[in-house]
C-alpha positions in Angstrom: 86.5 97.1 122.5 84.5 96.9 119.3 86.4 98.5 116.1 84.6 101.7 114.6 84.0 100.8 110.9 84.5 104.3 109.3 84.7 104.2 105.6 85.1 106.5 102.6 82.2 107.6 100.6 83.4 106.8 97.2 85.7 103.7 97.4 84.3 102.7 100.9 88.0 102.4 102.2 88.3 101.8 105.8 89.3 105.1 107.8 91.1 105.2 111.0 89.2 106.3 114.1 90.3 107.8 117.4 87.9 105.2 119.3 90.1 102.2 117.8 93.5 100.8 119.0 96.5 101.7 117.0 97.1 98.0 115.8 93.3 97.9 114.4 93.8 101.3 112.7 97.4 100.4 111.3 95.7 97.2 109.9 92.6 99.2 108.5 95.3 101.7 106.8 97.2 98.7 105.3 93.8 97.2 103.8 92.9 100.9 102.5 96.3 101.2 100.7 96.1 97.8 99.2 92.6 98.6 97.6 94.0 101.9 96.5 96.8 100.1 94.8 94.5 97.5 93.3 92.3 100.3 92.1 95.1 102.3 90.5 96.5 99.0 88.8 93.1 98.7 87.2 93.1 102.3 86.1 96.4 101.9 84.7 95.2 98.8 82.5 92.2 100.4 81.4 94.1 103.6 80.3 96.9 101.2 78.4 93.8 99.5 76.9 92.2 102.6 75.6 95.6 104.0 74.7 96.0 100.9 72.3 92.8 100.8 71.1 93.2 104.7 70.0 96.5 103.9 68.1 94.6 101.2 66.4 91.8 103.4 65.4 94.4 106.3 64.5 96.4 103.7 62.4 93.1 102.5 60.4 92.2 105.9 59.7 95.7 106.7 58.4 95.5 103.8 56.2 92.1 104.5 55.0 92.9 108.0 54.3 96.0 107.0 52.4 94.0 104.8 50.4 91.3 107.3 49.6 94.0 110.1 48.7 95.6 107.3 46.4 92.4 106.5 44.6 91.6 110.4 44.2 95.0 111.1 42.7 94.4 108.1 40.2 91.2 109.5 39.4 92.5 113.1 38.8 95.5 111.7 36.6 93.0 109.6 34.6 90.8 112.6 34.3 93.7 114.9 33.1 94.8 112.2 30.7 91.5 112.1 29.3 91.1 115.8 29.2 94.4 116.1 27.5 93.5 113.5 24.7 90.1 115.6 24.2 91.9 118.8 24.2 94.5 117.6 21.5 91.8 116.1 19.4 89.7 119.4 19.4 92.7 121.6 18.6 94.6 119.3 16.4 92.9 120.3 13.1 93.2 124.0 14.0 96.8 123.6 14.6 97.6 121.7 11.4 95.6 124.3 9.3 97.5 127.3 10.9 100.9 126.2 11.6 101.6 123.3 9.2 104.1 121.9 11.8 102.1 118.9 12.7 103.3 116.0 10.4 103.9 113.0 12.8 100.9 111.5 14.4 103.0 110.7 17.5 103.6 114.2 18.3 100.0 115.6 18.1 99.2 115.2 21.7 102.6 116.7 23.1 102.3 119.5 20.6 98.9 120.4 21.1 99.7 120.5 25.0 102.6 122.7 24.3 100.4 125.0 22.1 98.0 125.5 24.9 100.6 126.1 27.5 101.9 128.7 25.2 98.8 130.7 25.0 97.5 129.4 21.8 93.8 129.9 21.2 91.9 128.0 18.6 89.5 131.1 18.0 
């Protein structure tokens, strides 16, 4: 008797049929299960590969972000230092004239910052 070769639509897996012998259908079910197992193995491998790629992408983004943050922090620190020096240079003559306490050139910068923090206004 010829075997009815019914198959699933998407994966074209063999389906059992009432017209087939039990032995033939058993072999067809075994083939279908082996095909499903191979398909599942391929899906697992693809997911693992995609997950690994995502992890590499995230690690690369994290490293790039850390470098960018560090560069911006360095730029802010340099800008603040330059601004402090400029502020000290602008206010130092006024502080000298009004307070008379600035005698040592090494202390000018720190005293100017202290005076500004304490609310001193050069106006």
